[in-house]
Backbone as numpy.savetxt, mean C-alpha at the origin, in Angstrom:
# Nx Ny Nz CAx CAy CAz Cx Cy Cz
-13.05 -4.74 10.74 -13.54 -5.23 9.76 -13.41 -6.67 9.87
-15.00 -7.18 9.06 -15.25 -8.20 9.31 -14.43 -9.24 8.49
-15.23 -10.65 9.56 -14.42 -11.52 7.74 -14.99 -11.46 7.32
-15.95 -11.63 6.96 -17.07 -11.44 5.54 -16.18 -10.61 4.99
-16.04 -9.17 5.29 -15.32 -7.62 4.69 -13.39 -8.99 4.43
-13.04 -9.05 4.73 -11.75 -9.47 4.28 -11.88 -10.84 3.25
-12.99 -11.57 3.54 -12.50 -12.63 2.67 -13.26 -12.44 0.94
-14.06 -10.76 1.35 -14.27 -10.24 -0.34 -13.43 -9.35 -0.45
-12.41 -8.77 -0.03 -10.94 -8.18 -0.25 -9.98 -8.72 -0.55
-9.96 -9.73 -0.52 -9.05 -11.38 -0.71 -9.05 -11.26 -1.32
-10.28 -12.14 -2.03 -11.14 -12.81 -3.37 -11.18 -11.45 -4.43
-11.40 -9.78 -4.58 -10.80 -9.11 -5.55 -10.11 -9.56 -5.90
-8.66 -9.25 -4.38 -7.65 -9.04 -4.80 -7.32 -10.12 -5.75
-7.13 -11.58 -5.14 -6.55 -12.65 -6.75 -6.96 -13.01 -7.60
-9.24 -12.21 -7.55 -9.33 -11.63 -9.31 -8.64 -10.74 -9.69
-7.77 -9.51 -9.35 -7.63 -8.87 -10.74 -5.82 -8.76 -10.55
-5.62 -9.48 -9.88 -4.06 -10.17 -9.12 -3.35 -11.26 -10.32
-4.65 -12.45 -10.51 -4.59 -13.77 -11.35 -4.93 -13.28 -13.19
-5.49 -12.12 -13.13 -5.43 -11.64 -14.81 -4.75 -10.76 -15.35
-3.21 -10.27 -14.04 -2.20 -10.00 -14.71 -1.35 -10.77 -14.88
-0.98 -11.89 -14.73 -0.67 -13.70 -14.76 -0.56 -14.45 -15.92
-1.37 -14.08 -16.47 -2.21 -14.36 -18.46 -1.30 -14.26 -19.09
-0.30 -15.24 -20.05 0.24 -14.64 -20.72 -0.68 -14.64 -21.95
0.24 -13.46 -22.95 -0.61 -13.47 -24.37 0.64 -14.12 -25.08
-0.08 -14.38 -26.69 1.00 -14.74 -27.59 1.68 -13.45 -27.92
3.12 -13.57 -27.87 3.88 -12.38 -28.63 3.79 -11.29 -29.41
3.56 -9.99 -29.18 3.05 -9.16 -30.64 4.07 -8.72 -31.00
4.37 -8.24 -32.54 5.45 -7.12 -33.17 5.04 -6.13 -32.33
3.88 -5.01 -32.29 4.03 -4.16 -31.99 4.24 -3.49 -30.80
4.60 -2.50 -30.41 5.49 -2.17 -29.50 4.29 -1.65 -28.42
2.83 -1.89 -28.42 2.38 -1.50 -27.46 2.00 -2.63 -26.40
1.23 -1.96 -24.95 0.83 -3.21 -23.81 -0.41 -3.31 -23.87
-0.86 -4.01 -24.42 -2.26 -4.70 -24.10 -2.74 -4.75 -22.02
-1.57 -4.49 -21.20 -1.86 -4.72 -20.08 -1.79 -3.43 -19.68
-2.12 -2.20 -20.28 -1.79 -0.98 -20.24 -2.25 -0.13 -18.75
-4.07 -0.73 -18.66 -4.93 -0.60 -17.63 -4.93 -1.25 -16.47
-4.88 -2.89 -16.76 -4.38 -3.52 -15.61 -3.45 -2.94 -14.42
-2.20 -2.67 -15.00 -0.75 -2.24 -14.70 -1.15 -0.82 -14.21
-1.82 -0.17 -14.16 -2.14 1.02 -14.04 -3.13 0.65 -12.72
-4.46 0.23 -12.74 -4.54 -0.21 -11.29 -4.04 -0.89 -10.54
-2.88 -1.91 -10.92 -2.00 -2.53 -9.99 -1.20 -1.47 -9.39
-0.75 0.16 -10.08 -0.13 0.97 -9.71 -0.58 1.60 -8.51
-2.25 1.95 -8.96 -3.03 3.11 -8.13 -3.12 2.37 -6.60
-3.53 0.70 -6.77 -3.35 0.06 -5.61 -2.53 -0.21 -4.67
-0.90 0.10 -5.29 0.41 -0.29 -4.58 0.57 1.24 -3.76
0.65 2.35 -3.73 0.49 3.60 -3.92 -0.97 3.85 -2.62
-2.02 3.54 -3.33 -3.06 4.05 -1.90 -3.46 3.26 -0.79
-3.51 1.87 -1.19 -3.35 0.83 0.32 -2.33 1.20 0.83
-0.79 1.11 0.39 0.28 1.55 1.39 -0.24 2.80 2.34
-0.53 3.94 1.67 -1.29 5.44 2.40 -2.32 4.57 3.37
-3.42 4.01 2.52 -4.48 3.88 3.71 -3.60 3.16 4.91
-3.39 2.31 4.58 -2.91 1.33 5.90 -1.41 1.99 6.61
-1.24 3.12 6.06 -0.28 4.33 7.09 -1.06 5.06 8.08
-2.26 5.46 6.83 -2.60 6.04 7.84 -3.22 5.93 8.78
-4.11 4.56 8.59 -4.71 3.28 9.98 -3.98 3.27 11.20
-2.61 3.26 10.86 -1.45 3.03 11.45 -1.23 3.91 12.64
-0.71 5.22 11.66 -0.08 6.73 12.67 -1.43 7.29 13.35
-3.24 7.21 13.13 -3.61 7.20 13.78 -3.75 7.03 15.03
-3.84 5.74 15.21 -3.14 4.44 16.68 -2.16 5.28 17.37
-1.11 5.21 16.52 0.05 5.60 17.54 0.15 6.51 17.54
-0.22 7.47 16.71 -0.72 9.10 17.49 -1.05 9.09 19.03
-2.37 9.01 18.55 -2.80 8.59 20.20 -2.24 8.50 21.48
-1.34 6.56 20.87 -1.02 6.04 22.35 0.43 7.34 22.51
1.11 7.45 21.37 2.22 8.56 21.53 2.12 9.91 22.41
0.68 11.01 22.45 0.40 11.52 22.74 0.46 11.27 23.89
-0.18 10.19 25.02 -0.36 9.40 26.04 0.52 9.41 26.63
1.67 9.10 26.11 2.68 8.65 26.46 3.57 9.85 26.88
3.90 11.07 26.21 4.39 12.35 26.24 3.80 12.88 27.22
1.90 12.52 27.32 1.93 13.50 28.53 2.08 13.36 30.05
1.84 12.10 30.15 2.72 11.34 31.63 4.38 11.21 31.47
5.05 11.49 30.47 6.61 10.89 30.78 7.14 11.83 29.72
7.39 13.16 29.43 7.73 13.69 28.22 9.16 13.55 27.78
10.16 12.62 28.56 10.82 12.48 28.12 11.01 11.13 26.92
9.98 10.52 26.89 9.74 9.64 26.05 9.55 10.39 25.27
9.27 11.74 24.28 9.41 12.11 22.97 9.86 12.10 21.85
10.92 11.30 22.12 12.27 11.33 20.74 11.81 9.61 20.35
11.49 8.75 21.85 10.95 7.49 21.07 9.91 7.00 20.38
8.88 7.81 21.04 7.69 7.65 19.99 7.57 8.51 19.34
8.20 9.46 18.84 8.59 10.11 17.11 8.49 8.69 16.08
9.79 8.24 16.77 10.40 6.90 15.80 9.27 6.23 15.56
8.36 5.50 16.65 7.56 5.06 16.94 6.44 5.38 15.74
6.34 6.74 15.31 5.44 7.14 14.51 6.20 7.14 13.07
7.02 7.26 13.09 7.86 7.47 11.42 7.76 5.94 10.95
7.93 5.09 11.85 8.23 3.86 11.42 6.79 3.66 9.88
5.52 3.31 10.51 4.94 3.39 9.25 4.55 3.70 8.23
5.35 4.47 8.54 5.53 5.72 7.14 6.48 4.69 5.98
7.22 3.84 6.45 7.56 2.61 5.33 6.88 2.19 4.28
5.55 2.23 4.48 4.36 1.79 4.11 5.17 2.10 2.64
4.49 3.75 3.07 4.03 4.36 1.72 5.52 4.62 0.70
6.63 4.89 1.75 7.57 4.79 0.25 7.75 3.51 -0.15
7.18 2.11 0.40 7.11 0.89 -0.87 6.19 1.24 -1.14
4.60 1.60 -1.33 3.78 1.47 -1.78 4.55 2.40 -3.38
5.59 3.86 -3.00 5.48 4.84 -4.17 6.91 4.14 -5.24
7.71 3.12 -4.36 8.27 2.59 -4.89 7.63 1.79 -6.45
7.12 0.93 -5.78 6.39 -0.20 -6.20 5.16 0.37 -7.56
4.55 2.02 -7.17 3.87 2.40 -8.12 4.61 3.16 -9.45
6.11 4.18 -9.16 7.26 3.75 -10.07 7.30 3.19 -11.17
8.18 1.91 -10.15 7.98 0.34 -10.51 7.28 -0.02 -11.99
5.87 0.23 -12.03 4.71 -0.56 -12.75 4.14 0.71 -13.24
4.76 2.10 -13.36 4.28 3.17 -14.37 5.22 2.92 -15.10
6.29 2.63 -14.89 7.06 2.49 -15.99 7.36 1.92 -17.23
6.17 0.39 -16.87 5.77 -0.36 -17.54 4.86 -0.12 -18.44
4.10 0.65 -18.33 2.86 1.15 -19.21 3.09 1.37 -20.45
């Protein structure tokens, strides 16, 4: 990812996040006017976590296959390293359910 792409992605995330912090006057109705932004945030939490995990596990899996081919005794350790990035998806899923409950 080039530096320009990183800057553009950061600007997009900040632009979307700043609208979520805008405060509106209290209403007496039970409807939530930020439901669409909350749904976008929930989708981003799960989707970006899954993309990051996929990228990490692809590289770790290739390295683990090479290490296991050279030393089969290291299979357990390599499986542990392969499972660690899965926590990104779990955290994204938790964020998804927390935000989905607020719609």
